[in-house]
N, C-alpha and C positions, 0 to 999 in steps of 0.2 A: 387922737387916737381914741380918748375920753369922745367928742361929742360926736364919735359913730358910732360904737358903743350902747352910749347913753340914744344913740337910735336906734340900733336894731336889735339889742339886749330883748323890751318886753314885749315887740313881735315875734321872735322870736322862740319863749324861753316863757312869756307869761307872766314876768319878773313886776312887784307894783316894789318891790325898795333894787338898790343897788345900796351894796361894800366897799368897800378902798380901803382900802390895811397901809397908811403912812410912818413910816418910822418918823421919831419924833424932831430928828432940826431939819429931817427935811421942809423947808417950809415952800418949794415950790411950787413940792409937789401940795401939800397944806396949800396951798394961797390956790393954785386950780382946781382943786377939789370946791372947794368955798366960795370961788366967782359961780362955780357952776350947778348950783342952788346945796349942795352936799356941808353936814351937818355933824361935830366934834359931839361924837355920843362916847367916847371912852378911850383911856387909853391909860398906858402903862411905860415903862426904859424902855419897853424893847417895842410897840405898835404903836400909832390912835386907829384907831377905827374910826369910818365919815360913814356916814347912812347918807340919800337919795333916798325920800318916796316916792317915785314917777309919780302917784294921782296926788300929787301936791302943783305938776309942774304943764 
């Protein structure tokens, strides 16, 4: 699902950046995002924010 979104969203919406919020304890989702180029930008006790700059893809 993430791969499809990464492929479709830029063309549909002209997005140059994707973001995803992940609960700090959700290591599976965090690893999935990191493996696809997302970078942890900010975090709180409730949510970590990951960003992907599509222009660098």
